[in-house]
N, CA, C and O of each residue as an XYZ file, in Angstrom:
600
protein
N       9.861     16.458     13.790
C       9.979     15.315     12.847
C      10.321     14.209     13.828
O      11.283     14.243     14.595
N       9.399     13.181     13.724
C       9.539     11.938     14.614
C      10.491     11.047     13.790
O      10.824     11.331     12.640
N      10.949      9.839     14.519
C      11.752      8.867     13.922
C      11.260      8.240     12.584
O      11.991      8.016     11.620
N       9.952      7.993     12.651
C       9.275      7.537     11.357
C       9.553      8.476     10.172
O       9.927      8.057      9.077
N       9.363      9.674     10.437
C       9.629     10.726      9.421
C      10.825     10.961      9.010
O      11.034     11.345      7.859
N      11.910     10.738     10.006
C      13.265     10.781      9.579
C      13.663      9.592      8.628
O      14.322      9.707      7.594
N      13.206      8.555      9.099
C      13.418      7.209      8.188
C      12.750      7.471      6.754
O      13.382      7.170      5.741
N      11.554      7.997      6.678
C      11.059      8.218      5.361
C      11.708      9.223      4.586
O      11.787      9.065      3.368
N      12.250     10.382      5.212
C      13.076     11.381      4.438
C      14.327     10.785      4.048
O      14.858     11.222      3.027
N      14.937      9.775      4.752
C      16.172      9.334      4.411
C      15.880      8.405      3.282
O      16.707      8.384      2.370
N      14.787      7.603      3.196
C      14.568      6.694      2.152
C      14.294      7.556      0.898
O      14.860      7.215     -0.141
N      13.505      8.609      0.888
C      13.239      9.463     -0.098
C      14.492     10.013     -0.815
O      14.576     10.129     -2.038
N      15.439     10.334      0.054
C      16.783     10.774     -0.366
C      17.586      9.740     -1.343
O      18.160      9.961     -2.409
N      17.434      8.604     -0.645
C      18.128      7.391     -1.459
C      17.452      7.203     -2.842
O      18.134      7.051     -3.855
N      16.113      7.218     -2.863
C      15.273      7.075     -4.156
C      15.482      8.099     -5.062
O      15.571      7.833     -6.260
N      15.584      9.399     -4.596
C      15.858     10.691     -5.315
C      17.167     10.528     -6.114
O      17.254     10.924     -7.276
N      18.166      9.941     -5.467
C      19.523      9.821     -6.174
C      19.187      8.937     -7.469
O      19.559      9.293     -8.587
N      18.496      7.820     -7.257
C      18.366      6.978     -8.613
C      17.576      7.649     -9.580
O      17.851      7.473    -10.767
N      16.437      8.548     -9.191
C      15.798      9.279    -10.092
C      16.531     10.219    -10.913
O      16.335     10.298    -12.126
N      17.416     10.974    -10.258
C      18.391     11.870    -10.781
C      19.310     11.226    -11.804
O      19.459     11.707    -12.928
N      19.878     10.204    -11.416
C      20.975      9.422    -12.231
C      20.219      9.119    -13.598
O      20.736      9.402    -14.679
N      19.035      8.561    -13.496
C      18.382      7.972    -14.570
C      17.800      9.055    -15.612
O      17.640      8.843    -16.814
N      17.539     10.148    -14.991
C      17.328     11.484    -15.797
C      18.377     12.195    -16.408
O      18.206     13.164    -17.148
N      19.637     11.635    -16.046
C      20.926     12.468    -16.548
C      21.085     13.684    -15.890
O      21.736     14.524    -16.512
N      20.631     14.020    -14.715
C      20.781     15.201    -14.137
C      21.867     15.308    -13.072
O      21.661     15.604    -11.896
N      23.179     15.000    -13.684
C      24.247     14.897    -12.945
C      24.690     16.062    -11.933
O      25.316     15.856    -10.894
N      24.294     17.240    -12.366
C      24.496     18.525    -11.557
C      23.724     18.410    -10.229
O      24.243     18.696     -9.151
N      22.422     17.963    -10.368
C      21.545     17.554     -9.181
C      22.162     16.609     -8.358
O      22.248     16.790     -7.143
N      22.638     15.527     -8.967
C      23.205     14.369     -8.201
C      24.411     14.992     -7.329
O      24.453     14.812     -6.112
N      25.254     15.634     -7.928
C      26.428     16.425     -7.379
C      26.034     17.184     -6.269
O      26.707     17.107     -5.242
N      25.002     17.936     -6.321
C      24.360     18.790     -5.278
C      24.147     17.913     -4.027
O      24.465     18.278     -2.895
N      23.602     16.765     -4.315
C      23.252     15.723     -3.137
C      24.596     15.590     -2.343
O      24.512     15.430     -1.125
N      25.721     15.639     -2.885
C      26.880     15.301     -2.250
C      27.725     16.499     -2.196
O      28.944     16.331     -2.241
N      27.306     17.536     -2.117
C      27.880     19.045     -1.808
C      28.942     18.916     -0.394
O      30.095     19.346     -0.357
N      28.292     18.281      0.619
C      28.976     18.173      1.686
C      29.152     16.666      2.143
O      28.983     16.288      3.302
N      29.527     15.823      1.037
C      29.628     14.398      1.354
C      30.729     13.899      0.431
O      31.436     14.623     -0.270
N      30.787     12.623      0.514
C      31.902     11.717     -0.110
C      31.227     10.684     -0.758
O      30.309     10.066     -0.219
N      31.680     10.435     -2.026
C      31.226      9.247     -2.686
C      32.454      8.353     -2.967
O      33.480      8.832     -3.450
N      32.326      7.011     -2.648
C      33.526      6.066     -2.699
C      33.119      5.280     -3.788
O      32.062      4.650     -3.791
N      33.968      5.298     -4.763
C      33.749      4.384     -6.094
C      34.099      2.910     -5.565
O      34.585      2.712     -4.452
N      33.811      1.939     -6.450
C      33.870      0.521     -6.160
C      35.444      0.192     -6.040
O      35.784     -0.830     -5.444
N      36.397      1.046     -6.599
C      37.686      0.710     -6.476
C      38.391      1.457     -5.277
O      39.616      1.473     -5.165
N      37.498      2.103     -4.349
C      37.785      2.713     -3.116
C      38.395      4.153     -3.254
O      38.996      4.662     -2.307
N      38.217      4.843     -4.539
C      38.547      6.108     -4.800
C      37.536      6.988     -4.079
O      36.337      6.794     -4.282
N      37.900      7.834     -3.344
C      37.081      8.808     -2.526
C      36.932     10.126     -3.263
O      37.960     10.698     -3.627
N      35.771     10.645     -3.507
C      35.418     11.965     -4.157
C      34.578     12.740     -3.299
O      33.491     12.280     -2.946
N      34.965     13.866     -2.927
C      34.292     14.703     -2.059
C      33.861     16.063     -2.589
O      34.686     16.735     -3.207
N      32.613     16.520     -2.389
C      32.190     17.818     -2.783
C      31.515     17.780     -4.094
O      31.694     16.870     -4.904
N      30.659     18.888     -4.304
C      29.802     19.024     -5.465
C      30.744     18.833     -6.771
O      30.628     17.870     -7.529
N      31.691     19.874     -6.936
C      32.611     19.904     -8.164
C      33.136     18.722     -8.403
O      32.808     18.290     -9.508
N      33.902     17.953     -7.724
C      34.548     16.542     -7.817
C      33.568     15.520     -8.115
O      33.847     14.679     -8.969
N      32.456     15.489     -7.518
C      31.502     14.470     -7.619
C      30.836     14.747     -9.150
O      30.669     13.752     -9.855
N      30.535     15.786     -9.569
C      30.071     16.224    -10.789
C      30.945     15.639    -11.799
O      30.541     14.857    -12.661
N      32.262     16.067    -11.667
C      33.339     15.582    -12.569
C      33.377     14.017    -12.443
O      33.609     13.397    -13.481
N      33.220     13.471    -11.541
C      33.487     11.863    -11.684
C      32.129     11.284    -12.422
O      32.284     10.332    -13.187
N      30.975     11.751    -12.251
C      29.877     11.336    -13.049
C      29.914     11.593    -14.426
O      29.478     10.734    -15.192
N      30.373     12.656    -14.859
C      30.641     13.131    -16.106
C      31.648     12.485    -16.846
O      31.575     12.341    -18.067
N      32.622     12.076    -16.128
C      33.861     11.435    -16.728
C      33.414      9.705    -16.755
O      34.024      8.973    -17.535
N      32.527      9.236    -16.027
C      32.352      7.705    -15.985
C      31.080      7.394    -16.757
O      31.123      6.457    -17.554
N      29.931      8.095    -16.603
C      28.678      7.491    -16.925
C      28.281      8.156    -18.513
O      28.186      9.374    -18.666
N      28.111      7.373    -19.419
C      27.602      7.822    -20.628
C      26.271      8.548    -20.643
O      25.360      8.092    -19.952
N      26.081      9.630    -21.365
C      24.767     10.239    -21.625
C      24.673     10.236    -23.163
O      25.599     10.530    -23.920
N      23.334      9.835    -23.550
C      23.115      9.738    -24.883
C      22.538     11.047    -25.324
O      21.692     11.596    -24.618
N      22.973     11.621    -26.532
C      22.502     12.905    -27.053
C      21.078     12.893    -27.468
O      20.420     13.929    -27.387
N      20.522     11.710    -27.940
C      19.180     11.616    -28.273
C      18.160     11.823    -27.193
O      17.142     12.489    -27.381
N      18.453     11.239    -26.059
C      17.698     11.330    -24.742
C      18.166     12.089    -23.762
O      17.362     12.350    -22.867
N      19.419     12.587    -23.663
C      19.854     13.360    -22.557
C      20.070     12.636    -21.324
O      20.327     13.288    -20.312
N      19.996     11.275    -21.268
C      19.944     10.293    -20.273
C      20.985      9.170    -20.530
O      21.546      8.998    -21.612
N      21.164      8.479    -19.493
C      21.961      7.110    -19.682
C      21.222      6.141    -20.029
O      21.756      5.032    -20.057
N      19.917      6.249    -20.361
C      19.059      5.199    -20.722
C      19.146      3.931    -19.753
O      19.229      2.760    -20.124
N      19.112      4.370    -18.516
C      19.065      3.353    -17.453
C      17.748      3.567    -16.557
O      17.016      4.556    -16.558
N      17.618      2.299    -15.730
C      16.677      2.403    -14.609
C      17.250      1.858    -13.497
O      17.618      0.684    -13.492
N      17.393      2.747    -12.338
C      18.173      2.089    -11.294
C      17.122      1.792    -10.325
O      16.458      2.743     -9.913
N      16.840      0.471     -9.848
C      16.074      0.017     -9.079
C      16.678     -0.018     -7.609
O      17.703     -0.688     -7.483
N      16.219      0.562     -6.582
C      16.721      0.523     -5.260
C      15.796     -0.156     -4.389
O      14.636      0.236     -4.259
N      16.317     -1.274     -3.719
C      15.452     -2.020     -2.855
C      16.208     -2.416     -1.611
O      17.412     -2.219     -1.449
N      15.323     -3.042     -0.669
C      15.995     -3.529      0.548
C      16.616     -2.473      1.409
O      17.669     -2.654      2.019
N      15.917     -1.354      1.434
C      16.459     -0.154      2.154
C      16.374     -0.507      3.627
O      15.337     -0.989      4.084
N      17.374     -0.291      4.336
C      17.303     -0.561      5.815
C      18.094      0.714      6.409
O      19.289      0.873      6.159
N      17.313      1.671      7.262
C      17.741      2.827      7.754
C      18.034      2.539      9.269
O      17.159      1.982      9.932
N      19.155      2.873      9.810
C      19.352      2.898     11.230
C      19.684      4.330     11.762
O      20.693      4.916     11.372
N      18.906      4.822     12.564
C      19.040      6.223     13.109
C      19.860      6.207     14.351
O      19.694      5.243     15.099
N      20.723      7.127     14.686
C      21.442      7.309     15.693
C      20.525      7.592     17.044
O      19.409      8.081     16.868
N      20.894      7.347     18.155
C      19.955      7.589     19.374
C      19.880      9.204     19.452
O      18.867      9.748     19.891
N      20.864      9.854     19.062
C      20.503     11.453     19.097
C      19.703     11.857     18.010
O      19.159     12.954     18.132
N      19.511     11.226     16.982
C      18.650     11.518     15.851
C      19.010     12.520     14.909
O      18.220     13.149     14.206
N      20.540     12.660     14.937
C      21.134     13.733     14.017
C      22.030     13.098     13.048
O      22.701     13.734     12.235
N      22.018     11.754     13.168
C      22.963     10.987     11.995
C      22.234      9.712     11.696
O      21.284      9.385     12.408
N      22.596      9.015     10.744
C      21.981      7.660     10.421
C      22.940      7.042      9.343
O      23.758      7.658      8.659
N      22.663      5.667      9.334
C      23.344      4.885      8.206
C      22.269      4.026      7.515
O      21.228      3.737      8.104
N      22.502      3.667      6.406
C      21.695      2.805      5.611
C      22.292      1.932      4.683
O      23.321      2.280      4.103
N      21.711      0.719      4.451
C      22.038      0.010      3.416
C      20.959     -0.447      2.495
O      19.867     -0.772      2.962
N      21.214     -0.496      1.128
C      20.328     -0.763      0.229
C      20.892     -1.580     -0.894
O      22.106     -1.665     -1.082
N      19.954     -2.208     -1.673
C      20.413     -2.833     -2.790
C      20.273     -2.179     -4.228
O      19.223     -1.552     -4.370
N      20.997     -2.196     -5.161
C      20.799     -1.531     -6.521
C      20.851     -2.563     -7.538
O      21.708     -3.445     -7.586
N      19.822     -2.398     -8.407
C      19.972     -3.260     -9.634
C      19.689     -2.258    -10.918
O      18.631     -1.631    -10.974
N      20.596     -2.155    -11.841
C      20.466     -1.294    -12.999
C      20.233     -1.898    -14.234
O      21.000     -2.765    -14.652
N      19.092     -1.471    -14.966
C      18.676     -2.082    -16.138
C      18.977     -1.033    -17.088
O      18.905      0.140    -16.724
N      19.375     -1.402    -18.511
C      19.654     -0.508    -19.536
C      19.114     -1.180    -20.794
O      19.053     -2.402    -20.928
N      18.689     -0.201    -21.794
C      18.222     -0.789    -23.029
C      18.446      0.414    -24.030
O      18.265      1.566    -23.635
N      18.824      0.158    -25.271
C      19.011      1.135    -26.402
C      18.582      0.268    -27.557
O      18.535     -0.962    -27.548
N      18.277      1.075    -28.552
C      17.805      0.338    -29.922
C      18.783     -0.749    -30.244
O      18.352     -1.802    -30.714
N      20.177     -0.569    -30.012
C      21.145     -1.514    -30.403
C      21.669     -2.392    -29.208
O      22.721     -3.031    -29.232
N      20.776     -2.330    -28.150
C      21.272     -2.866    -26.865
C      19.918     -3.474    -26.171
O      19.104     -2.684    -25.694
N      19.725     -4.645    -26.129
C      18.357     -5.158    -25.664
C      18.394     -5.000    -24.153
O      19.418     -5.098    -23.478
N      17.191     -4.750    -23.697
C      16.996     -4.637    -22.071
C      17.664     -5.806    -21.349
O      17.532     -7.005    -21.594
N      18.440     -5.189    -20.368
C      18.992     -6.140    -19.573
C      19.723     -5.719    -18.424
O      20.226     -4.599    -18.516
N      19.923     -6.420    -17.242
C      20.419     -5.952    -16.044
C      22.034     -5.892    -16.298
O      22.700     -6.874    -16.627
N      22.541     -4.606    -16.095
C      23.886     -4.486    -16.333
C      24.762     -4.472    -14.987
O      25.967     -4.684    -15.118
N      24.278     -4.253    -13.781
C      24.964     -4.338    -12.712
C      23.985     -4.376    -11.653
O      22.862     -3.880    -11.740
N      24.477     -5.017    -10.590
C      23.670     -5.047     -9.273
C      24.530     -5.220     -7.964
O      25.487     -5.993     -7.938
N      24.173     -4.519     -6.956
C      25.083     -4.555     -5.824
C      24.493     -3.909     -4.443
O      23.338     -4.115     -4.071
N      25.320     -3.198     -3.815
C      24.903     -2.724     -2.482
C      25.422     -1.333     -2.377
O      26.549     -1.036     -2.772
N      24.524     -0.410     -1.796
C      24.987      0.925     -1.246
C      25.105      0.906      0.181
O      24.189      0.393      0.824
N      26.172      1.427      0.814
C      26.342      1.577      2.107
C      26.399      3.027      2.494
O      27.497      3.546      2.295
N      25.483      3.785      2.993
C      25.359      5.262      3.224
C      25.441      5.712      4.558
O      25.083      4.944      5.451
N      25.876      6.890      4.840
C      25.753      7.611      6.067
C      25.051      8.987      5.890
O      25.231      9.587      4.830
N      24.407      9.430      6.680
C      23.585     10.652      6.487
C      23.680     11.580      7.797
O      23.956     11.056      8.876
N      23.457     12.910      7.698
C      23.475     13.626      8.815
C      22.309     14.612      8.727
O      21.819     14.884      7.630
N      21.892     15.109      9.772
C      20.723     16.173      9.730
C      21.474     17.447     10.058
O      22.204     17.605     11.036
N      21.189     18.380      9.065
C      21.820     19.735      9.052
C      20.622     20.802      8.863
O      19.932     20.701      7.849
N      20.349     21.821      9.804
C      19.476     22.571      9.732
C      18.020     21.808      9.174
O      17.395     22.053      8.142
N      17.737     20.830     10.214
C      16.440     20.147      9.866
C      16.296     19.392      8.753
O      15.172     18.965      8.492
N      17.299     19.117      7.973
C      17.210     18.295      6.658
C      18.185     17.194      6.633
O      19.243     17.311      7.251
N      17.910     16.155      5.975
C      18.746     15.080      5.948
C      19.652     15.290      4.565
O      19.261     15.793      3.511
N      20.850     14.813      4.841
C      21.694     14.932      3.543
C      22.677     13.773      3.584
O      22.784     13.077      4.593
N      23.357     13.578      2.541
C      24.102     12.316      2.454
C      25.465     12.930      3.238
O      25.787     14.116      3.300
N      26.051     11.968      3.720
C      27.552     12.371      4.303
C      28.428     11.362      3.630
O      29.593     11.671      3.382
N      27.960     10.167      3.310
C      28.907      9.239      2.605
C      28.191      8.319      1.838
O      27.104      7.933      2.268
N      28.681      7.846      0.621
C      27.942      6.671     -0.225
C      29.009      5.879     -0.720
O      29.833      6.320     -1.521
N      29.023      4.601     -0.224
C      29.969      3.569     -0.829
C      29.240      2.724     -1.616
O      28.131      2.371     -1.214
N      29.741      2.257     -2.870
C      29.093      1.545     -3.853
C      29.987      0.089     -3.960
O      31.209      0.078     -4.101
N      29.253     -0.965     -3.877
C      29.664     -2.379     -3.863
C      28.971     -3.207     -4.873
O      27.955     -3.849     -4.608
N      29.527     -3.184     -6.019
C      29.018     -4.102     -7.200
C      29.204     -5.566     -6.729
O      30.238     -6.009     -6.229
N      28.139     -6.209     -6.941
C      28.161     -7.738     -6.569
C      28.177     -8.524     -7.889
O      28.961     -9.451     -8.094
N      27.272     -8.097     -8.759
C      27.041     -8.777    -10.131
C      27.324     -7.838    -11.351
O      26.633     -6.825    -11.460
N      28.104     -8.056    -12.094
C      28.535     -7.150    -13.169
C      28.361     -7.798    -14.449
O      28.919     -8.857    -14.736
N      27.455     -7.054    -15.351
C      27.092     -7.578    -16.614
C      27.825     -6.742    -17.797
O      28.981     -6.327    -17.702
N      27.132     -6.588    -18.728
C      27.704     -5.658    -19.957
C      27.458     -4.186    -19.562
O      26.315     -3.736    -19.648
N      28.431     -3.454    -19.153
C      28.503     -2.039    -18.834
C      29.003     -1.187    -20.061
O      29.100      0.035    -19.958
N      29.311     -1.833    -21.193
C      29.852     -1.042    -22.362
C      28.963     -0.008    -22.829
O      29.518      0.775    -23.600
N      27.641      0.249    -22.570
C      26.843      1.155    -22.980
C      26.524      2.157    -22.023
O      25.836      3.139    -22.300
N      27.068      1.902    -20.773
C      26.814      2.714    -19.572
C      27.966      3.578    -19.084
O      27.869      4.783    -18.849
N      29.106      2.818    -18.949
C      30.304      3.529    -18.344
C      31.276      3.798    -19.374
O      31.359      3.067    -20.361
N      32.025      4.815    -19.202
C      33.086      5.089    -20.333
C      34.501      4.859    -19.756
O      35.525      5.243    -20.320
N      34.467      4.258    -18.688
C      35.793      3.742    -18.028
C      35.590      2.241    -17.647
O      34.470      1.743    -17.536
N      36.519      1.693    -17.494
C      36.353      0.146    -17.020
C      36.149      0.209    -15.477
O      36.727      1.005    -14.738
N      35.235     -0.752    -15.083
C      34.898     -0.907    -13.650
C      35.778     -1.762    -12.969
O      35.932     -2.896    -13.423
N      36.465     -1.369    -11.818
C      37.317     -2.152    -11.055
C      36.662     -2.564     -9.749
O      36.742     -1.805     -8.783
N      35.983     -3.789     -9.658
C      35.220     -4.097     -8.508
C      36.193     -4.119     -7.279
O      35.761     -4.367     -6.153
């Protein structure tokens, strides 16, 4: 795999996270962090598949009629920096989350930045750490089941 392929693989992983969240597939989201740490906006660190799954199940609302959170995560401005050795990387990206329900008109509910670290294990890229930094916070009442502490 050359550097361009590595960068593409990391970008794909970043986008895959958003797809899984929007599909309500939290078990698969947690698998992305089986050997990694998620840092919430309040600085709480959560590491490993089980704890990450519990975090998402405790914080994000899933609607029974769709099996999803009824969100669309837009990930943009992805910038990947590979280490010279080619076995680790960091990335920053921007997220914008839209949500709509029958009783909740389409709107942006939150926007901010991800700061990620990755490592290559057995020829595959995986998350090592994801930090979430909300910058703009809208009405999260239909998305989160806990208050957000920026």
